[in-house]
All heavy atoms as an XYZ file, in Angstrom:
799
protein
N     -13.484      8.398     71.137
C     -12.535      9.342     70.623
C     -12.674     10.625     71.408
O     -13.672     11.313     71.337
C     -12.829      9.548     69.143
C     -11.797     10.355     68.491
S     -11.825      9.851     66.765
C     -10.849     11.048     66.116
N     -11.629     10.993     72.097
C     -11.690     12.121     72.992
C     -10.757     13.218     72.499
O      -9.599     12.977     72.196
C     -11.280     11.671     74.406
O     -11.162     12.798     75.224
N     -11.326     14.428     72.403
C     -10.529     15.587     71.996
C     -10.059     16.376     73.202
O      -9.530     17.475     73.069
C     -11.350     16.509     71.090
C     -11.460     15.957     69.677
O     -10.636     15.097     69.319
O     -12.351     16.402     68.949
N     -10.245     15.797     74.347
C      -9.851     16.498     75.573
C      -8.338     16.601     75.630
O      -7.616     15.642     75.385
C     -10.391     15.754     76.783
N      -7.887     17.801     75.954
C      -6.447     18.019     76.070
C      -6.117     18.262     77.528
O      -6.908     18.812     78.285
C      -6.014     19.224     75.229
C      -6.288     18.989     73.758
C      -5.861     20.115     72.851
N      -6.030     21.433     73.456
C      -5.567     22.551     72.954
N      -4.910     22.536     71.825
N      -5.750     23.705     73.545
N      -4.930     17.897     77.835
C      -4.497     18.075     79.216
C      -4.083     19.531     79.415
O      -3.766     20.241     78.450
C      -3.289     17.169     79.526
O      -2.186     17.596     78.736
C      -3.596     15.706     79.256
N      -4.058     19.980     80.647
C      -3.602     21.348     80.924
C      -2.171     21.585     80.408
O      -1.849     22.675     79.930
C      -3.667     21.459     82.438
C      -4.734     20.490     82.826
C      -4.613     19.355     81.833
N      -1.335     20.582     80.427
C       0.039     20.731     79.944
C       0.057     20.967     78.425
O       0.843     21.780     77.924
C       0.861     19.493     80.301
N      -0.832     20.251     77.702
C      -0.910     20.442     76.253
C      -1.423     21.853     75.922
O      -0.908     22.515     75.019
C      -1.827     19.383     75.625
C      -1.255     17.988     75.644
C      -2.273     16.945     75.198
O      -3.484     17.083     75.483
N      -1.790     15.909     74.525
N      -2.424     22.284     76.654
C      -2.970     23.628     76.438
C      -1.897     24.678     76.719
O      -1.711     25.620     75.955
C      -4.221     23.854     77.320
C      -5.351     22.925     76.856
C      -4.654     25.312     77.279
C      -6.558     22.912     77.779
N      -1.181     24.487     77.806
C      -0.121     25.432     78.170
C       0.988     25.435     77.103
O       1.495     26.494     76.725
C       0.468     25.060     79.534
C       1.426     26.101     80.060
C       1.881     25.792     81.476
O       1.118     25.184     82.246
O       3.020     26.174     81.774
N       1.327     24.267     76.561
C       2.347     24.182     75.518
C       1.873     24.906     74.250
O       2.654     25.606     73.587
C       2.682     22.729     75.214
N       0.570     24.746     73.903
C       0.006     25.466     72.752
C       0.068     26.973     72.959
O       0.401     27.730     72.049
C      -1.445     25.047     72.506
C      -1.569     23.695     71.821
O      -0.540     23.196     71.303
O      -2.691     23.140     71.802
N      -0.259     27.405     74.156
C      -0.222     28.839     74.467
C       1.205     29.376     74.325
O       1.432     30.420     73.728
C      -0.794     29.107     75.880
C      -2.302     28.828     75.884
C      -0.484     30.526     76.323
C      -2.929     28.861     77.264
N       2.170     28.635     74.848
C       3.569     29.069     74.756
C       4.007     29.132     73.296
O       4.646     30.106     72.855
C       4.479     28.122     75.578
C       5.944     28.365     75.269
C       4.204     28.270     77.067
N       3.646     28.101     72.521
C       4.024     28.061     71.105
C       3.397     29.228     70.347
O       4.064     29.927     69.583
C       3.600     26.732     70.491
C       4.057     26.537     69.048
C       3.738     25.154     68.487
N       2.482     24.552     68.924
C       1.286     24.845     68.405
N       1.174     25.710     67.439
N       0.192     24.256     68.857
N       2.130     29.482     70.585
C       1.446     30.583     69.885
C       1.993     31.940     70.326
O       2.107     32.855     69.521
C      -0.057     30.492     70.119
C      -0.634     29.312     69.354
C      -2.103     29.347     69.255
N      -2.544     28.180     68.491
C      -3.736     27.668     68.586
N      -4.613     28.196     69.413
N      -4.064     26.631     67.860
N       2.350     32.057     71.579
C       2.949     33.299     72.079
C       4.286     33.555     71.374
O       4.589     34.677     70.983
C       3.144     33.189     73.599
C       3.297     34.523     74.270
C       3.390     34.363     75.765
N       2.057     34.205     76.344
C       1.793     33.584     77.476
N       2.762     33.028     78.175
N       0.576     33.509     77.931
N       5.074     32.484     71.183
C       6.357     32.624     70.481
C       6.142     32.991     69.015
O       6.843     33.840     68.464
C       7.161     31.327     70.604
C       7.708     31.073     71.995
C       8.300     29.686     72.170
O       8.222     28.869     71.215
O       8.833     29.418     73.257
N       5.141     32.357     68.379
C       4.835     32.687     66.986
C       4.379     34.148     66.868
O       4.774     34.855     65.933
C       3.741     31.759     66.441
C       4.191     30.342     66.197
C       3.028     29.429     65.823
O       1.854     29.763     66.015
N       3.369     28.259     65.292
N       3.576     34.584     67.787
C       3.106     35.963     67.792
C       4.271     36.931     67.984
O       4.345     37.967     67.321
C       2.057     36.161     68.897
C       1.439     37.549     69.000
C       0.759     37.939     67.691
C       0.443     37.601     70.154
N       5.212     36.597     68.854
C       6.385     37.449     69.076
C       7.211     37.570     67.800
O       7.666     38.666     67.446
C       7.229     36.894     70.222
N       7.385     36.454     67.104
C       8.136     36.490     65.841
C       7.397     37.358     64.828
O       8.012     38.197     64.135
C       8.348     35.054     65.300
C       8.867     35.072     63.873
C       9.293     34.281     66.205
N       6.101     37.188     64.728
C       5.298     37.976     63.787
C       5.393     39.465     64.110
O       5.567     40.296     63.217
C       3.831     37.515     63.813
O       3.776     36.127     63.459
C       2.982     38.312     62.837
N       5.290     39.801     65.390
C       5.390     41.209     65.789
C       6.773     41.775     65.494
O       6.902     42.933     65.077
C       5.045     41.367     67.270
C       3.566     41.156     67.617
C       3.364     41.186     69.121
C       2.697     42.199     66.937
N       7.801     40.977     65.681
C       9.158     41.417     65.343
C       9.276     41.698     63.843
O       9.867     42.701     63.430
C      10.198     40.374     65.759
C      10.416     40.323     67.259
O       9.980     41.269     67.960
O      11.021     39.331     67.718
N       8.709     40.808     63.025
C       8.739     41.002     61.571
C       7.999     42.272     61.178
O       8.470     43.047     60.334
C       8.137     39.792     60.856
C       9.003     38.556     60.910
C       8.321     37.329     60.306
O       7.166     37.449     59.829
O       8.939     36.262     60.299
N       6.849     42.501     61.784
C       6.078     43.713     61.501
C       6.877     44.942     61.917
O       6.930     45.946     61.199
C       4.701     43.674     62.205
C       3.813     42.612     61.550
C       4.026     45.044     62.153
C       2.518     42.341     62.292
N       7.527     44.858     63.064
C       8.338     45.972     63.536
C       9.459     46.305     62.574
O       9.745     47.476     62.307
N      10.104     45.287     62.033
C      11.191     45.510     61.075
C      10.634     46.113     59.786
O      11.183     47.065     59.242
C      11.944     44.190     60.790
C      12.878     44.339     59.601
C      12.709     43.753     62.021
N       9.518     45.575     59.309
C       8.928     46.073     58.063
C       8.437     47.508     58.194
O       8.478     48.271     57.235
C       7.754     45.192     57.635
C       8.165     43.845     57.131
C       6.970     43.051     56.704
N       7.324     41.674     56.441
C       6.448     40.711     56.260
N       5.161     40.973     56.327
N       6.847     39.486     56.025
N       7.943     47.887     59.353
C       7.369     49.212     59.549
C       8.398     50.236     60.031
O       8.074     51.405     60.154
C       6.203     49.138     60.538
C       5.062     48.247     60.072
S       4.484     48.612     58.396
C       3.852     50.248     58.603
N       9.624     49.811     60.277
C      10.654     50.735     60.733
C      10.952     51.728     59.603
O      11.047     51.341     58.440
C      11.928     49.963     61.115
C      12.908     50.790     61.860
N      13.788     51.619     61.237
C      13.119     50.931     63.200
C      14.522     52.238     62.143
N      14.134     51.839     63.340
N      11.084     53.021     59.916
C      11.323     54.023     58.867
C      12.530     53.699     57.979
O      12.474     53.913     56.769
C      11.561     55.308     59.651
C      10.801     55.117     60.929
C      10.908     53.640     61.220
N      13.602     53.179     58.550
C      14.774     52.847     57.735
C      14.442     51.754     56.727
O      14.918     51.780     55.591
C      15.946     52.412     58.618
C      16.598     53.550     59.344
C      17.807     53.075     60.118
C      18.460     54.233     60.848
N      19.644     53.826     61.590
N      13.633     50.784     57.134
C      13.241     49.708     56.221
C      12.367     50.259     55.101
O      12.560     49.925     53.924
C      12.484     48.606     56.978
O      13.306     48.126     58.037
C      12.103     47.462     56.061
N      11.413     51.112     55.462
C      10.513     51.690     54.462
C      11.318     52.530     53.468
O      11.136     52.420     52.250
C       9.412     52.533     55.148
C       8.491     51.603     55.957
C       8.617     53.327     54.124
C       7.519     52.324     56.859
N      12.243     53.349     53.970
C      13.071     54.178     53.100
C      13.961     53.300     52.219
O      14.113     53.549     51.023
C      13.908     55.175     53.927
C      12.983     56.217     54.548
C      14.984     55.832     53.092
C      13.643     57.094     55.584
N      14.542     52.273     52.815
C      15.389     51.361     52.043
C      14.617     50.671     50.932
O      15.119     50.549     49.808
N      13.398     50.233     51.237
C      12.564     49.586     50.210
C      12.227     50.573     49.092
O      12.254     50.219     47.911
C      11.272     49.036     50.827
C      11.510     47.832     51.709
O      12.627     47.264     51.675
O      10.576     47.453     52.453
N      11.901     51.816     49.474
C      11.573     52.834     48.467
C      12.785     53.110     47.590
O      12.661     53.218     46.360
C      11.096     54.119     49.147
N      13.960     53.226     48.198
C      15.190     53.448     47.417
C      15.437     52.290     46.455
O      15.824     52.494     45.312
C      16.391     53.611     48.340
C      16.460     54.942     49.031
C      17.700     55.006     49.916
C      17.820     56.309     50.644
N      19.006     56.350     51.519
N      15.213     51.082     46.930
C      15.428     49.909     46.078
C      14.467     49.915     44.895
O      14.853     49.593     43.765
C      15.272     48.630     46.890
N      13.206     50.299     45.141
C      12.233     50.362     44.043
C      12.626     51.431     43.029
O      12.541     51.221     41.819
C      10.831     50.625     44.581
C      10.170     49.407     45.181
C       8.679     49.633     45.416
N       8.396     50.729     46.325
C       8.381     50.643     47.653
N       8.618     49.488     48.232
N       8.104     51.694     48.394
N      13.066     52.590     43.523
C      13.478     53.665     42.620
C      14.695     53.227     41.811
O      14.753     53.428     40.593
C      13.776     54.963     43.410
C      14.489     55.985     42.546
C      12.485     55.546     43.974
N      15.675     52.623     42.472
C      16.875     52.159     41.772
C      16.514     51.133     40.708
O      17.051     51.157     39.599
C      17.880     51.580     42.766
N      15.596     50.252     41.027
C      15.169     49.239     40.068
C      14.494     49.887     38.858
O      14.761     49.513     37.718
C      14.210     48.258     40.744
O      13.684     47.354     39.810
N      13.650     50.883     39.125
C      12.966     51.590     38.033
C      13.969     52.326     37.164
O      13.882     52.293     35.931
C      11.934     52.585     38.609
O      10.992     51.856     39.388
C      11.210     53.325     37.510
N      14.943     52.983     37.798
C      15.975     53.702     37.041
C      16.782     52.716     36.201
O      17.069     52.975     35.028
C      16.892     54.512     37.990
C      18.138     55.001     37.276
C      16.124     55.681     38.587
N      17.145     51.577     36.791
C      17.895     50.565     36.048
C      17.108     50.071     34.844
O      17.658     49.910     33.750
C      18.267     49.390     36.951
C      19.374     49.722     37.933
O      20.030     50.767     37.749
O      19.581     48.932     38.871
N      15.804     49.827     35.038
C      14.967     49.362     33.938
C      14.889     50.416     32.846
O      15.016     50.105     31.660
C      13.550     49.057     34.423
C      13.388     47.728     35.090
C      11.940     47.478     35.484
O      11.028     47.954     34.775
O      11.731     46.814     36.510
N      14.685     51.681     33.254
C      14.567     52.772     32.285
C      15.879     52.953     31.530
O      15.877     53.101     30.302
C      14.176     54.077     33.000
O      12.947     53.854     33.704
C      13.984     55.214     32.021
N      16.989     52.936     32.250
C      18.291     53.074     31.599
C      18.537     51.903     30.654
O      19.073     52.087     29.550
C      19.398     53.158     32.640
N      18.153     50.716     31.063
C      18.318     49.542     30.209
C      17.503     49.655     28.937
O      17.991     49.369     27.841
N      16.251     50.110     29.083
C      15.404     50.288     27.902
C      15.973     51.364     26.983
O      15.956     51.225     25.762
C      13.972     50.647     28.313
C      13.163     49.435     28.667
C      11.677     49.772     28.765
N      11.257     49.311     30.071
C      10.757     50.049     31.037
N      10.554     51.329     30.863
N      10.425     49.525     32.186
N      16.467     52.459     27.586
C      17.052     53.533     26.788
C      18.282     53.030     26.039
O      18.467     53.341     24.856
C      17.420     54.718     27.682
N      19.116     52.251     26.730
C      20.306     51.703     26.075
C      19.915     50.826     24.900
O      20.505     50.923     23.817
C      21.148     50.911     27.067
C      22.325     50.236     26.429
C      23.464     50.960     26.119
C      22.287     48.884     26.113
C      24.551     50.344     25.501
C      23.359     48.267     25.503
C      24.500     49.000     25.202
N      18.932     49.980     25.088
C      18.494     49.085     24.007
C      17.957     49.902     22.839
O      18.271     49.619     21.678
C      17.434     48.086     24.531
C      16.756     47.356     23.387
C      18.068     47.098     25.489
N      17.178     50.949     23.138
C      16.617     51.776     22.068
C      17.712     52.504     21.303
O      17.695     52.544     20.063
C      15.622     52.780     22.653
N      18.674     53.072     22.022
C      19.775     53.782     21.367
C      20.615     52.800     20.557
O      21.001     53.083     19.410
C      20.646     54.537     22.397
C      21.941     55.015     21.787
C      19.854     55.699     22.986
N      20.894     51.653     21.132
C      21.685     50.641     20.425
C      20.978     50.207     19.146
O      21.602     50.054     18.096
C      21.937     49.450     21.351
C      22.962     48.507     20.781
O      23.855     48.909     20.055
N      22.834     47.234     21.107
N      19.679     50.024     19.232
C      18.898     49.630     18.050
C      18.948     50.730     16.988
O      19.133     50.461     15.800
C      17.448     49.341     18.443
C      16.611     48.813     17.298
C      15.179     48.497     17.698
N      15.143     47.561     18.809
C      14.435     47.748     19.926
N      13.714     48.828     20.071
N      14.449     46.846     20.878
N      18.810     51.998     17.415
C      18.842     53.114     16.476
C      20.202     53.216     15.795
O      20.289     53.410     14.576
C      18.508     54.412     17.197
N      21.271     53.081     16.579
C      22.621     53.142     16.005
C      22.830     51.999     15.018
O      23.383     52.190     13.931
C      23.686     53.117     17.125
C      25.077     52.882     16.568
C      23.645     54.413     17.921
N      22.375     50.826     15.381
C      22.508     49.671     14.489
C      21.730     49.892     13.200
O      22.229     49.581     12.109
C      22.013     48.395     15.197
O      22.787     48.214     16.385
C      22.148     47.170     14.314
N      20.520     50.459     13.316
C      19.717     50.734     12.118
C      20.403     51.761     11.217
O      20.460     51.586     10.001
C      18.321     51.235     12.506
C      17.460     50.142     13.105
O      17.844     48.954     13.010
O      16.405     50.476     13.685
N      20.927     52.835     11.819
C      21.616     53.866     11.024
C      22.853     53.273     10.367
O      23.118     53.503      9.182
C      21.969     55.087     11.906
C      22.911     56.026     11.183
C      20.695     55.815     12.325
N      23.610     52.519     11.131
C      24.819     51.901     10.578
C      24.459     50.991      9.403
O      25.146     50.991      8.371
C      25.548     51.108     11.663
C      26.837     50.493     11.178
C      27.527     49.721     12.274
C      28.745     49.007     11.737
N      29.335     48.113     12.703
N      23.384     50.221      9.550
C      22.975     49.309      8.482
C      22.604     50.073      7.216
O      22.799     49.570      6.108
C      21.807     48.451      8.939
N      22.101     51.289      7.352
C      21.733     52.090      6.184
C      22.960     52.638      5.447
O      22.911     52.860      4.256
C      20.832     53.249      6.590
C      19.477     52.810      7.079
C      18.655     54.024      7.508
N      17.485     53.633      8.257
C      16.319     53.330      7.707
N      16.195     53.348      6.407
N      15.299     52.997      8.457
N      24.033     52.897      6.198
C      25.188     53.554      5.604
C      26.420     52.667      5.438
O      27.400     53.085      4.837
C      25.563     54.797      6.419
C      24.511     55.869      6.347
C      23.615     56.055      7.382
C      24.405     56.667      5.220
C      22.637     57.030      7.306
C      23.427     57.645      5.141
C      22.528     57.832      6.186
N      26.380     51.454      5.980
C      27.526     50.549      5.887
C      27.014     49.190      5.393
O      26.046     48.652      5.921
C      28.230     50.395      7.253
C      29.389     49.422      7.159
C      28.708     51.741      7.772
N      27.683     48.654      4.393
C      27.301     47.346      3.855
C      27.693     46.244      4.841
O      28.444     46.472      5.796
C      27.985     47.125      2.511
N      27.199     45.053      4.600
C      27.492     43.918      5.478
C      28.986     43.618      5.574
O      29.465     43.143      6.598
C      26.751     42.660      5.001
C      25.250     42.781      5.205
O      24.829     43.564      6.080
O      24.499     42.081      4.496
N      29.728     43.918      4.500
C      31.167     43.648      4.525
C      31.964     44.775      5.182
O      33.186     44.726      5.248
C      31.692     43.373      3.114
C      31.545     44.575      2.186
O      31.002     45.617      2.616
O      31.972     44.467      1.023
N      31.280     45.839      5.664
C      31.946     46.920      6.377
C      32.307     48.117      5.518
O      32.797     49.114      6.022
N      32.067     48.031      4.215
C      32.377     49.161      3.336
C      31.224     50.157      3.347
O      30.063     49.774      3.489
C      32.614     48.684      1.892
O      31.436     48.021      1.431
C      33.799     47.742      1.809
N      31.558     51.457      3.212
C      30.479     52.455      3.217
C      29.617     52.351      1.966
O      30.122     52.045      0.871
C      31.227     53.795      3.251
C      32.631     53.507      2.909
C      32.874     52.053      3.129
N      28.351     52.599      2.102
C      27.424     52.609      0.962
C      27.430     54.034      0.409
O      26.688     54.898      0.861
C      26.022     52.218      1.414
C      25.933     50.794      1.868
C      24.525     50.441      2.252
N      24.476     49.048      2.634
C      23.361     48.397      2.900
N      22.210     49.017      2.839
N      23.402     47.135      3.239
N      28.300     54.260     -0.563
C      28.510     55.602     -1.089
C      27.238     56.218     -1.651
O      27.046     57.435     -1.581
C      29.628     55.586     -2.140
C      31.015     55.224     -1.588
C      32.038     55.215     -2.719
C      31.432     56.181     -0.499
N      26.361     55.406     -2.210
C      25.104     55.926     -2.768
C      24.218     56.567     -1.694
O      23.338     57.357     -1.983
C      24.338     54.834     -3.532
C      23.687     53.768     -2.670
C      24.608     52.640     -2.209
O      25.811     52.676     -2.506
O      24.099     51.729     -1.550
N      24.482     56.234     -0.437
C      23.733     56.833      0.675
C      24.575     57.844      1.449
O      24.045     58.813      1.973
C      23.233     55.740      1.621
C      22.180     54.865      0.965
C      21.603     53.887      1.918
N      20.590     53.064      1.260
C      20.054     51.996      1.789
N      20.424     51.596      2.984
N      19.148     51.309      1.139
N      25.871     57.609      1.546
C      26.748     58.482      2.328
C      26.942     59.819      1.633
O      26.870     60.877      2.264
C      28.117     57.791      2.589
C      29.094     58.758      3.234
C      27.930     56.557      3.462
N      27.185     59.806      0.320
C      27.493     61.038     -0.413
C      26.339     62.039     -0.331
O      26.568     63.214      0.001
C      27.898     60.725     -1.874
C      27.996     61.994     -2.700
C      29.218     59.963     -1.891
N      25.081     61.674     -0.600
C      24.002     62.673     -0.495
C      23.868     63.256      0.918
O      23.648     64.457      1.073
C      22.737     61.894     -0.880
C      23.219     60.742     -1.670
C      24.576     60.406     -1.145
N      24.025     62.437      1.926
C      23.924     62.935      3.302
C      25.083     63.872      3.608
O      24.903     64.922      4.234
C      23.861     61.757      4.316
C      23.964     62.261      5.736
C      22.585     60.962      4.121
N      26.279     63.534      3.151
C      27.435     64.399      3.376
C      27.244     65.735      2.666
O      27.543     66.797      3.230
C      28.708     63.707      2.896
N      26.756     65.725      1.430
C      26.506     66.968      0.695
C      25.449     67.819      1.399
O      25.582     69.042      1.486
C      26.087     66.661     -0.743
C      27.172     66.074     -1.656
C      26.575     65.684     -3.001
C      28.313     67.057     -1.822
N      24.417     67.172      1.889
C      23.376     67.889      2.627
C      23.957     68.533      3.886
O      23.677     69.700      4.190
C      22.233     66.932      2.987
C      21.066     67.541      3.767
C      20.360     68.588      2.913
C      20.102     66.459      4.191
N      24.783     67.796      4.606
C      25.399     68.328      5.822
C      26.296     69.514      5.509
O      26.259     70.544      6.196
C      26.194     67.235      6.537
N      27.104     69.414      4.453
C      27.975     70.519      4.051
C      27.124     71.734      3.666
O      27.444     72.869      4.031
C      28.908     70.090      2.894
C      29.598     71.284      2.269
C      29.912     69.069      3.387
N      26.037     71.517      2.968
C      25.145     72.617      2.582
C      24.534     73.312      3.786
O      24.498     74.545      3.857
N      24.058     72.549      4.742
C      23.458     73.128      5.951
C      24.501     73.908      6.735
O      24.244     75.033      7.193
C      22.810     72.021      6.830
C      22.427     72.559      8.194
C      21.604     71.440      6.119
N      25.689     73.345      6.884
C      26.761     74.043      7.604
C      27.134     75.324      6.867
O      27.343     76.377      7.480
C      27.984     73.121      7.796
C      27.630     72.012      8.768
C      29.193     73.904      8.287
C      28.659     70.900      8.856
N      27.174     75.273      5.539
C      27.463     76.474      4.745
C      26.412     77.542      4.937
O      26.725     78.726      5.104
N      25.148     77.166      4.940
C      24.063     78.129      5.160
C      24.150     78.755      6.546
O      23.937     79.958      6.714
C      22.703     77.457      4.972
C      22.308     77.129      3.538
C      21.000     76.336      3.523
C      22.150     78.406      2.724
N      24.462     77.965      7.536
C      24.607     78.484      8.905
C      25.765     79.472      8.966
O      25.657     80.543      9.575
C      24.784     77.330      9.909
C      23.499     76.519     10.021
C      25.204     77.865     11.279
C      23.626     75.241     10.814
N      26.877     79.141      8.320
C      28.047     80.023      8.325
C      27.733     81.338      7.626
O      28.060     82.418      8.129
C      29.229     79.321      7.665
N      27.090     81.279      6.470
C      26.742     82.498      5.733
C      25.759     83.338      6.542
O      25.903     84.562      6.633
C      26.168     82.143      4.345
C      25.541     83.350      3.672
C      27.248     81.534      3.463
N      24.786     82.689      7.138
C      23.782     83.393      7.933
C      24.409     84.085      9.137
O      24.075     85.223      9.445
C      22.710     82.404      8.400
O      21.788     83.035      9.249
N      25.322     83.412      9.819
C      25.947     84.031     10.995
C      26.843     85.190     10.595
O      26.963     86.162     11.326
C      26.727     82.990     11.802
O      27.867     82.573     11.102
N      27.490     85.145      9.439
C      28.321     86.262      8.958
C      27.463     87.478      8.623
O      27.844     88.607      8.867
C      29.133     85.843      7.747
C      30.292     84.942      8.096
C      31.156     84.672      6.906
N      32.170     83.689      7.232
C      32.834     82.990      6.363
N      32.589     83.143      5.069
N      33.744     82.120      6.744
N      26.285     87.236      8.071
C      25.390     88.348      7.718
C      24.879     89.053      8.967
O      24.720     90.260      8.990
C      24.192     87.834      6.913
C      24.564     87.528      5.494
C      23.324     87.190      4.708
N      23.702     86.801      3.350
C      22.892     86.185      2.524
N      21.687     85.846      2.911
N      23.309     85.886      1.309
N      24.617     88.278     10.027
C      24.107     88.872     11.262
C      25.186     89.652     11.999
O      24.889     90.592     12.722
C      23.527     87.789     12.186
C      22.242     87.223     11.669
N      21.099     87.958     11.557
C      21.923     85.982     11.202
C      20.130     87.224     11.071
N      20.598     85.984     10.852
N      26.439     89.298     11.830
C      27.560     89.999     12.489
C      27.889     91.303     11.767
O      28.310     92.262     12.378
C      28.803     89.117     12.524
C      28.709     88.004     13.505
C      30.042     87.309     13.583
N      29.872     85.980     14.109
C      30.753     85.040     14.028
N      31.895     85.254     13.434
N      30.537     83.856     14.558
N      27.803     91.262     10.447
C      28.269     92.365      9.632
C      27.299     93.413      9.421
O      26.884     94.358      9.856
């Protein structure tokens, strides 16, 4: 069993490895190019912003759904036992703000 290679086989291996090395160096050159680095950074930032916006949307949607569930029955009618006290509280706060601002002007 002989592992001896002919000069032609060795030369073919050298050519093949040289081509592989050239491809690898080209890939490194593309990856290290400033435009590629900037583009990758922009893509990461955009992805992070998209994720954050998506999470915020889900949180807001969940909060709105929870509030709606507290004030609206399953059949879509308002739950007056909850709406009326909140409305009275809101009217009271607005009234206090109005009275307070009139006192500061006068």
